[in-house]
C-alpha positions in Angstrom: -6.3 -21.9 10.2 -2.6 -20.5 10.3 0.0 -23.3 10.0 3.8 -23.5 9.9 5.1 -25.1 6.7 5.8 -28.7 6.2 6.6 -31.3 3.4 3.3 -30.4 1.6 4.5 -26.8 1.1 6.8 -26.1 -2.0 8.5 -22.8 -2.6 8.3 -21.3 -6.1 11.3 -19.1 -6.3 11.4 -16.2 -8.8 15.1 -15.5 -7.6 17.9 -15.7 -8.7 17.2 -15.6 -12.4 15.8 -12.5 -14.4 13.0 -14.6 -15.5 10.3 -16.1 -13.2 8.4 -19.3 -13.3 4.7 -19.2 -14.5 3.8 -21.4 -11.5 2.7 -20.1 -8.1 2.5 -21.6 -4.6 -0.7 -23.1 -3.2 -3.5 -20.8 -2.1 -2.9 -19.4 1.5 0.8 -19.6 1.2 3.0 -16.7 2.1 6.5 -16.6 0.3 9.4 -14.3 1.1 12.5 -14.0 -1.1 15.6 -11.8 -0.2 19.3 -11.6 -1.1 22.3 -9.5 -1.8 23.3 -8.4 -5.2 26.7 -6.9 -6.2 27.3 -5.4 -9.7 30.0 -3.7 -11.3 30.6 -1.9 -14.7 33.6 -0.7 -16.8 32.7 2.9 -15.7 34.3 2.1 -12.3 30.8 1.9 -10.7 30.0 -0.7 -8.1 26.5 -1.2 -6.7 25.3 -3.2 -3.6 21.5 -3.8 -3.2 19.3 -6.0 -1.1 16.3 -7.0 -3.2 13.3 -8.7 -1.7 9.9 -10.1 -2.9 6.8 -10.8 -1.0 4.2 -13.0 -2.5 0.9 -14.0 -1.1 -1.2 -16.7 -3.1 -4.9 -16.0 -2.8 -6.2 -18.5 -5.1 -5.0 -21.0 -7.9 -5.5 -17.9 -10.3 -4.2 -14.9 -8.2 -1.1 -14.0 -6.3 -0.4 -10.6 -4.8 3.3 -9.4 -5.0 5.3 -6.7 -3.3 9.0 -6.2 -4.3 11.9 -3.7 -4.4 15.7 -3.6 -5.0 15.7 -2.6 -1.4 18.5 -0.5 0.2 21.0 0.4 -2.6 24.5 1.8 -2.3 26.4 3.0 -5.3 30.2 3.4 -5.2 32.1 5.3 -8.0 32.0 8.7 -9.8 28.4 9.6 -8.7 27.9 7.7 -5.1 24.6 7.4 -3.7 22.5 5.6 -0.9 18.8 5.2 -1.1 15.8 2.8 -0.6 14.8 2.0 -4.2 11.2 2.1 -5.6 8.5 -0.4 -4.1 6.6 -2.3 -6.7 3.2 -3.8 -6.1 0.8 -5.7 -8.1 -0.6 -9.2 -9.1 0.3 -12.3 -10.9 -2.4 -14.2 -12.8 -1.8 -17.8 -13.2 -3.7 -18.7 -16.4 -3.0 -22.4 -16.8 -1.0 -25.4 -15.5 1.4 -27.2 -17.9 0.1 -30.2 -19.8 1.6 -32.8 -22.0 2.3 -30.3 -24.7 1.4 -26.8 -23.6 3.4 -24.9 -20.9 2.1 -23.2 -17.8 1.2 -19.6 -18.5 0.9 -16.5 -16.3 1.0 -12.7 -16.4 2.4 -10.3 -13.9 1.6 -6.5 -13.7 3.3 -4.2 -11.2 3.3 -0.6 -10.5 6.6 1.0 -9.1 6.2 3.9 -6.6 9.3 6.0 -5.3 10.4 6.2 -1.9 12.3 9.0 0.0 14.2 11.8 -1.5 18.1 11.3 -1.5 20.9 12.7 -3.5 21.5 10.5 -6.6 18.0 8.8 -6.5 15.8 9.3 -9.4 12.1 9.4 -8.0 9.9 8.4 -10.7 6.7 6.1 -11.3 7.1 3.1 -13.5 5.1 0.1 -14.7 6.0 -3.5 -15.6 4.1 -6.0 -17.6 5.6 -9.6 -17.9 4.4 -12.8 -19.6 5.6 -16.2 -18.2 5.8 -19.6 -19.7 7.2 -22.6 -18.0 7.4 -26.3 -19.0 9.1 -29.4 -17.7 10.7 -31.2 -20.7 12.1 -34.6 -19.4 14.9 -33.7 -17.1 14.8 -30.0 -18.0 12.8 -27.2 -16.7 12.3 -24.2 -19.0 11.2 -20.7 -17.9 10.7 -18.0 -20.6 9.6 -14.5 -20.0 8.8 -11.6 -22.3 8.0 -8.2 -20.8 7.6 -4.5 -21.1 9.0 -1.9 -18.7 7.5 1.6 -19.0 9.7 4.1 -17.1 8.6 7.4 -15.9 4.9 7.1 -16.1 4.5 10.5 -14.5 6.0 12.3 -17.4 7.4 11.5 -20.9 7.3 7.7 -20.6 10.0 5.6 -22.1 9.4 1.9 -23.0 11.9 -1.0 -22.6 11.4 -4.5 -23.9 13.1 -7.6 -22.3 13.3 -11.2 -22.7 14.8 -14.1 -20.5 15.0 -17.7 -20.9 16.3 -19.8 -17.9 17.0 -23.6 -18.1 17.4 -25.5 -14.9 17.7 -29.1 -13.7 18.0 -31.2 -10.6 21.5 -32.3 -9.4 22.0 -35.0 -6.7 19.8 -33.7 -3.9 19.4 -31.2 -2.4 21.1 -29.2 -5.3 20.0 -27.8 -8.6 21.6 -25.6 -11.2 20.3 -23.0 -13.7 21.7 -21.1 -16.6 19.9 -18.1 -18.3 20.4 -15.5 -21.0 18.6 -12.2 -20.9 18.5 -9.0 -22.6 16.9 -5.5 -22.3 16.5 -2.8 -25.0 17.9 0.6 -24.7 15.7 3.1 -22.7 18.3 5.7 -21.9 18.7 7.9 -19.9 16.5 6.0 -17.4 17.7 2.4 -18.1 20.4 1.6 -20.6 20.5 -1.5 -22.7 21.7 -4.6 -20.9 22.1 -8.3 -21.6 24.2 -11.2 -20.1 24.5 -14.7 -19.3 23.8 -16.1 -15.7 24.4 -19.2 -13.8 23.1 -20.2 -10.5 23.3 -23.1 -7.9 20.5 -23.8 -5.6 20.0 -25.8 -2.5 16.6 -27.0 -1.4 17.2 -27.4 2.5 13.5 -28.1 2.9 10.6 -28.1 0.2 9.7 -24.7 1.8 13.3 -23.3 2.0 15.6 -22.7 -0.9 19.0 -21.0 -1.0 20.9 -19.8 -4.2 24.2 -18.4 -5.1 25.5 -17.4 -8.5 26.9 -14.8 -10.9 26.7 -13.4 -14.4 28.7 -11.8 -17.0 27.3 -8.7 -18.8 27.4 -8.2 -22.6 27.7 -4.5 -22.3 30.3 -3.8 -19.8 29.5 0.1 -19.5 26.0 -1.1 -18.0 26.9 -4.3 -16.2 30.2 -6.0 -16.5 29.3 -8.6 -13.7 27.0 -9.4 -11.0 27.3 -11.9 -8.1 24.4 -12.8 -5.8 23.3 -14.9 -2.7 19.6 -15.2 -1.5 16.9 -17.4 -0.2 13.2 -18.3 -0.7 11.2 -19.2 2.3 7.6 -19.9 3.3 7.2 -18.5 6.8 3.6 -19.4 7.3 0.7 -20.9 5.6 -2.6 -18.9 6.5 -5.0 -21.6 5.2 -5.0 -24.7 3.2 -7.2 -25.6 0.3 
């Protein structure tokens, strides 16, 4: 039976870090993540985007995901406005963490282009990510390793990446996270990128989390800085196990 969220329901945010937890919400839970991301580079380019992630957990093993960078505006030498690709796929939660071994999961997504607009490159892409998560005393660790395959519809280009996020609770309702991440070069589609990110989270309710933060890029021509705000919410629980 459909139910509103309560103290039994705990959101498992993938935002605002690059890496995502290996854990998923309880079966029947619908989660929605959304935010605002602003980035800038030394090439005098500024980008505003409104990413979102929709997650529906079907079982302890399987979660369906739909995501996008959303409506994107680019200011600079080559200005553009467009609705970015829509990604869809599944996350398989392989195991819960134990005394020694971490939680493990794998996510596979296919990215489909949207509408024709000037400055928007319409290509099909694929993303595969492995997740490992572990609580070590007061510290929570999320480590991701993945492969992005750009331009599946012609002359594919592979890009590897990894991200390691460390987070811990502060006096309630706050938490803090620090993350390092890196992407290999996949020019001309996706240049190399790396950086260090910090974020502050607020758990207003177990089912409602807000976050704000920023990062510094190691390759300023790609990304000199980013700033972001966002939230994760469980709007409804379709059924309970």
